[in-house]
C-alpha positions as CSV (number, residue, x, y, z in Angstrom):
1,M,0.1,-0.1,-0.1
2,T,1.7,3.5,-0.9
3,A,1.3,5.9,1.5
4,L,-0.4,9.5,0.5
5,T,0.1,10.9,4.0
6,E,2.8,11.5,6.7
7,L,0.3,9.4,9.3
8,E,0.2,7.0,6.9
9,E,3.8,6.6,6.5
10,R,4.2,6.7,10.9
11,L,1.6,3.4,10.9
12,A,3.8,1.5,8.6
13,Q,7.0,2.3,10.5
14,P,8.1,0.5,13.3
15,G,6.2,1.5,16.4
16,G,3.4,2.3,14.0
17,A,0.6,-0.1,16.8
18,A,2.1,2.3,19.5
19,L,1.4,5.2,17.4
20,R,-2.0,4.1,16.4
21,T,-3.4,2.7,20.1
22,E,-2.2,6.4,21.3
23,L,-4.0,7.8,18.8
24,I,-7.1,6.3,19.8
25,Q,-6.8,6.7,22.8
26,Q,-6.3,10.6,22.4
27,L,-8.8,10.6,20.1
28,A,-11.4,8.5,22.4
29,A,-10.5,11.1,25.4
30,L,-11.3,13.9,23.0
31,E,-15.0,13.0,21.9
32,D,-15.3,11.8,25.6
33,R,-14.7,15.2,26.7
34,L,-16.7,17.1,23.9
35,R,-19.2,15.1,24.5
36,G,-19.4,16.1,28.4
37,Q,-19.1,19.9,27.4
38,M,-22.6,19.4,25.2
39,A,-24.4,17.9,27.9
40,A,-23.1,21.0,30.3
41,S,-25.6,23.1,28.0
42,L,-23.3,24.7,25.4
43,P,-24.5,27.6,23.5
44,R,-25.9,26.7,20.3
45,D,-23.1,27.9,18.0
46,E,-20.5,26.4,20.5
47,F,-22.8,23.1,20.5
48,A,-22.6,23.1,17.0
49,N,-19.2,22.9,16.4
50,A,-18.6,20.6,19.9
51,T,-21.0,17.9,18.1
52,A,-19.0,18.5,14.4
53,L,-15.5,17.7,16.0
54,A,-17.2,14.9,18.0
55,Q,-18.5,13.1,15.4
56,A,-15.4,13.9,13.3
57,A,-13.0,12.6,16.1
58,R,-15.4,9.4,16.1
59,A,-14.4,9.0,12.8
60,A,-11.0,9.4,12.8
61,R,-11.0,6.8,15.8
62,E,-12.9,4.5,14.0
63,V,-10.4,4.7,10.8
64,L,-7.7,4.0,12.7
65,E,-8.9,1.1,14.4
66,T,-9.0,-0.9,11.3
67,W,-5.5,0.3,9.7
68,P,-3.4,-2.5,9.5
69,V,-0.1,-1.3,11.3
70,T,2.9,-3.7,11.8
71,G,5.8,-3.1,14.0
72,P,7.4,-2.9,17.7
73,P,6.3,-0.7,19.8
74,G,7.8,2.9,19.9
75,Q,7.7,6.4,21.1
76,T,4.4,8.1,20.2
77,P,3.2,11.9,19.8
78,D,0.1,13.5,21.1
79,L,-2.6,14.5,18.4
80,Q,-1.0,18.3,19.0
81,S,2.5,17.6,17.9
82,L,1.3,15.6,15.0
83,F,-0.9,18.0,13.5
84,A,1.5,21.1,14.4
85,S,4.2,19.1,12.2
86,S,2.3,19.0,9.2
87,R,0.8,22.7,9.5
88,S,4.6,23.8,9.6
89,K,5.3,22.3,6.4
90,P,5.0,24.9,3.4
């Protein structure tokens, strides 16, 4: 399979399984935090944003849960550092 993104490349490298596990946990925590905020009565505009973000986090987690990875566990970044590095590229 040809990698199209930096994340796909990193999942295919040694430590990809650990990266996938860490990202799944972070996405689940993000979704839980957003759903908790939604349950705490957010203003209408913030509720819509929180709903969209929670759905995106769930969708990303579901994709990662089915993504094939190989390799021994290794160091894994958090979501913020992963996305920050992709935003800083030209």
